[in-house]
C-alpha positions in Angstrom: 180.8 95.1 90.8 178.6 92.1 90.0 178.0 91.0 93.6 176.9 95.0 94.3 174.2 94.9 91.5 173.0 91.8 92.6 172.8 93.4 96.2 170.9 96.1 94.7 168.7 93.9 92.6 167.9 92.2 95.5 167.1 95.4 97.7 165.0 96.5 94.9 163.2 93.5 94.3 162.7 93.1 98.2 161.0 96.5 98.2 158.6 95.9 95.4 157.5 92.8 97.3 156.7 94.4 100.5 154.8 97.1 98.5 153.0 94.5 96.5 151.9 92.5 100.0 151.0 95.4 101.5 148.7 96.4 98.5 147.2 92.6 98.6 146.9 92.7 102.1 144.7 95.8 102.2 142.7 94.8 99.2 141.8 91.2 101.0 141.1 93.0 104.1 138.8 95.2 102.2 137.4 92.5 100.5 137.0 90.3 103.9 135.1 93.7 105.3 132.9 93.6 102.7 132.2 90.0 102.6 131.7 89.7 106.1 129.2 92.8 106.4 127.8 92.5 109.8 123.7 92.5 109.4 123.0 94.0 112.6 120.1 95.8 113.6 120.2 99.0 115.2 117.9 101.2 117.7 116.2 104.4 116.7 119.0 106.5 118.3 121.6 105.3 115.8 119.8 105.9 112.8 120.7 108.8 110.5 118.0 111.7 110.7 116.7 110.7 107.0 115.8 107.1 108.6 114.2 108.6 111.5 110.4 108.3 110.7 108.8 107.1 113.6 110.0 107.5 117.3 107.8 105.1 118.8 109.6 102.0 117.0 112.8 101.9 119.4 114.8 98.9 117.8 115.4 96.4 114.9 116.2 99.1 112.2 118.4 97.9 109.1 120.8 101.1 108.6 122.5 102.1 105.4 123.1 98.1 104.5 124.5 97.4 101.2 121.8 97.1 98.4 122.3 92.9 98.0 121.7 93.1 101.9 118.5 95.1 102.0 117.2 92.7 99.3 117.9 89.3 101.0 116.5 90.9 104.2 113.2 90.4 102.8 113.5 86.6 104.5 114.6 88.0 107.6 113.1 89.7 110.6 113.2 93.5 111.4 110.8 96.1 111.9 110.1 96.4 108.2 109.6 92.6 107.6 105.7 92.8 108.0 105.1 96.2 106.1 107.1 94.6 102.9 105.0 91.1 103.2 101.4 92.8 103.9 101.8 94.6 100.9 103.7 92.3 98.6 101.0 89.4 99.7 98.3 92.0 98.4 100.2 92.4 95.3 100.3 88.5 94.7 96.6 88.2 95.4 96.1 90.8 92.4 98.4 89.5 90.3 96.6 86.0 90.5 93.3 87.8 89.9 94.7 89.5 86.9 96.1 86.0 85.4 92.1 84.8 86.1 90.8 87.6 84.3 93.1 86.9 81.3 92.2 83.3 81.5 88.6 84.4 81.3 89.0 86.4 78.3 90.3 83.5 76.5 87.7 80.9 77.9 85.0 83.0 78.0 83.6 81.8 81.6 85.2 80.9 84.6 85.7 81.6 88.1 85.4 85.3 88.1 81.9 85.4 86.5 80.5 82.9 89.1 82.6 85.0 92.1 80.9 88.3 90.9 77.6 86.5 90.9 78.1 85.0 94.5 79.3 88.1 96.0 75.9 89.8 95.0 73.7 86.6 96.4 75.4 87.4 99.9 72.8 90.2 100.2 70.0 87.9 98.6 70.7 85.3 101.3 69.9 87.9 104.0 66.6 88.8 101.8 65.2 85.4 100.9 61.9 87.1 99.9 63.7 89.3 97.7 61.6 92.4 98.8 64.6 94.7 99.0 66.4 93.5 95.8 63.6 92.1 93.8 65.2 91.7 90.2 68.7 90.8 91.6 68.4 86.9 91.1 67.4 87.8 87.3 70.8 89.5 86.7 72.5 86.2 88.0 73.2 84.5 84.4 76.1 84.0 82.7 78.2 86.3 80.7 81.6 85.9 78.9 84.0 88.9 80.1 84.5 90.2 76.5 82.3 89.3 73.6 78.0 89.1 73.8 76.6 86.8 71.3 73.2 86.1 69.9 70.9 82.5 70.1 73.1 82.1 66.5 76.3 82.5 68.1 76.9 86.0 66.1 78.7 88.8 68.0 76.3 91.6 69.0 78.9 93.6 71.0 82.1 93.5 73.0 82.3 95.2 76.2 85.5 97.3 76.9 87.7 95.7 79.6 90.3 98.0 79.7 89.4 100.5 82.4 88.9 96.9 84.7 92.7 96.2 83.8 93.6 99.9 84.6 92.1 99.1 88.1 94.2 95.7 88.6 97.3 97.0 87.3 97.2 100.4 89.2 96.2 98.3 92.5 99.5 96.3 91.8 101.4 99.0 90.9 100.8 100.7 94.1 101.2 97.6 96.5 104.4 96.5 94.9 106.1 100.1 95.3 105.2 100.3 98.6 106.9 96.8 99.4 109.9 98.0 97.5 109.9 101.2 99.4 109.8 99.4 102.9 112.4 96.8 101.6 115.1 99.5 100.2 114.7 102.6 101.5 117.1 102.1 104.2 120.3 101.6 101.9 121.2 105.2 101.7 119.8 108.6 101.9 119.4 109.0 98.0 117.3 105.8 97.6 115.4 106.7 101.0 114.1 109.6 98.9 113.6 107.9 95.7 111.5 105.1 97.6 109.5 107.2 99.4 108.5 109.2 96.6 107.7 105.9 94.5 105.4 105.0 97.6 103.5 108.0 97.4 103.4 107.8 93.8 102.0 104.3 93.9 99.2 105.1 96.5 97.8 108.1 94.2 98.1 105.8 91.1 96.0 103.2 93.2 93.4 105.5 94.3 92.8 107.0 90.8 93.0 103.6 89.0 90.0 102.4 91.7 88.0 105.0 90.0 88.2 103.6 86.6 85.9 100.6 86.4 82.9 101.8 88.4 82.6 105.4 86.7 83.2 103.6 83.4 80.7 101.2 83.6 78.1 102.7 85.7 78.0 105.8 83.1 78.7 103.6 80.0 75.5 105.1 78.2 76.6 108.5 79.6 80.0 109.1 77.5 80.0 112.9 78.3 79.7 112.5 82.3 82.1 109.5 82.0 84.8 111.6 80.7 84.3 114.6 83.1 84.7 112.1 86.0 87.5 110.1 84.6 89.4 113.4 83.4 88.8 115.0 86.9 90.2 112.2 89.1 92.9 111.9 86.7 94.0 115.2 86.8 93.6 115.3 90.8 95.9 112.3 90.8 98.5 114.0 88.5 98.7 117.1 90.7 98.9 115.0 93.8 101.8 113.2 92.5 103.7 116.1 91.6 103.0 117.8 95.0 104.3 114.4 96.5 107.5 114.8 94.7 108.4 117.9 96.6 111.6 116.2 99.1 110.0 118.4 101.9 106.8 116.8 101.5 108.4 113.3 102.2 109.5 114.1 105.6 107.5 112.6 109.0 106.2 116.2 109.8 104.1 116.3 106.6 102.4 113.1 107.8 99.0 114.5 108.3 99.3 116.5 105.0 99.8 113.2 103.1 96.9 111.6 104.7 94.5 114.4 104.0 95.4 114.5 100.6 94.9 110.6 99.9 91.6 111.1 101.7 90.3 114.0 99.8 91.3 111.8 96.6 89.6 109.1 97.8 86.3 110.7 98.8 86.1 112.8 95.8 84.2 109.6 94.7 81.3 110.5 96.9 80.0 113.0 94.3 80.0 110.3 91.1 78.6 107.7 93.8 75.6 109.8 94.4 75.3 110.7 90.8 75.2 106.9 90.2 72.6 106.5 92.8 70.2 108.8 91.2 70.9 107.2 87.8 70.1 103.5 88.7 67.9 104.0 92.0 65.7 101.1 90.2 68.7 98.7 89.7 69.4 96.5 92.7 73.0 96.3 91.8 74.1 99.6 92.5 73.0 98.9 96.4 75.2 96.1 96.5 78.4 97.5 94.9 77.6 100.7 96.9 77.9 98.5 100.3 81.2 97.0 99.4 82.6 100.2 98.6 81.2 101.6 101.7 83.4 99.0 103.4 86.6 99.9 101.4 85.8 103.7 102.4 85.6 102.7 105.9 88.7 100.3 105.7 90.9 102.9 104.2 89.5 105.6 106.5 90.5 103.4 109.7 93.6 102.6 108.0 94.5 106.5 107.8 93.8 107.1 111.4 96.0 104.1 112.3 98.7 106.0 110.1 98.4 109.4 111.5 98.0 108.6 115.1 100.7 105.9 115.3 98.5 103.7 117.5 99.3 101.2 119.5 103.1 101.7 119.5 102.4 105.5 120.9 101.1 103.5 124.0 104.2 101.6 124.6 107.2 102.4 122.6 109.1 99.4 121.6 106.3 96.9 122.6 105.2 96.9 118.9 108.6 97.3 117.1 108.3 93.8 115.2 104.4 93.2 114.9 101.4 95.0 115.5 102.8 98.5 114.8 100.3 101.3 113.3 101.9 101.0 109.8 101.5 97.2 109.4 97.6 97.6 110.5 97.4 100.5 107.8 98.8 98.2 105.6 96.3 95.2 106.1 93.2 97.5 105.8 94.6 99.0 102.6 94.6 95.3 101.1 91.2 94.9 102.7 89.9 97.9 101.2 91.3 96.9 97.8 89.7 93.6 97.9 86.4 95.2 99.1 86.5 97.5 96.0 87.3 94.5 93.6 84.2 93.0 94.7 82.2 96.0 94.2 83.8 96.4 90.8 82.6 92.8 89.9 79.4 93.5 90.9 79.3 96.6 88.3 80.9 94.8 85.6 78.5 91.8 85.7 75.6 94.5 85.7 77.2 95.9 82.8 77.7 92.5 80.8 74.5 92.0 81.6 73.1 95.1 79.9 75.6 95.6 77.0 73.6 97.9 75.1 72.3 101.4 75.7 68.7 102.4 74.9 68.8 105.2 72.2 
């Protein structure tokens, strides 16, 4: 009886061990599969439908990678690497410019004040006689970013700087949103939709925020006009974001529609620009700022043309999978346009610092 009990106990114990071993083995295998995730790049044909965006980019795709691996992939080569870094680099540039602006507020003078005068001087260099811009040189005086003082050191006016920082923060938001989208959207269908919408919303914020500095400071002495223009572009931006949050509009089919919407938002600035010219026709700064903003408009328009046409990869599918494709060119031109607008905004801000009061 005791022997039979021992035998039964042994059989029971043995069965339990086998189940335990099987369970531990399965857990170990599952852990090893997760640990040894193969970060392989796949071809366009192997992608799920929601990741198929550009049929002319044939290879080097990340498909449904774990979130940790997608983050790590920022330091590896695939067909989104340069899309990530072109706008991440732009974000870092504007982050540095923002920090310099804060430092200049504290110190009252710095690199940015000199820079705003030097970019204006570019036009004086080509016009040594000063006939075209006769009084531009007279405006090249040193001003602090925030406070204006009289000869005795008393504060006579404080120029609001929030529109300047709206532009900087909005630009950074658009650029970092784009970088995150290109980095993480390959993880899953839900994240793909989320980051696409984040990207489009970021572009809208970037466009709207770029209006705040020029409109606020150009129409500084015309509060009703200033409010009208800023309210109009803000409402247009909100409507654009609401429209682009519709999932169907995030698909490749609506690429031309999205591009057209962004262009309409951008070129809505023609009306306040024309008004500014009429209002400040005798002021040389307006032509300097306009030249930089024309460079911005050209950069954005050319970038959108590449974005919609998908040239050059359309001409040679597979040739530009890693470098040189249309979206990368679009990104570079967006950063170039943002920097051109930064220069224009600095010229306008420097002018307003030199004319802090309004005639009554």
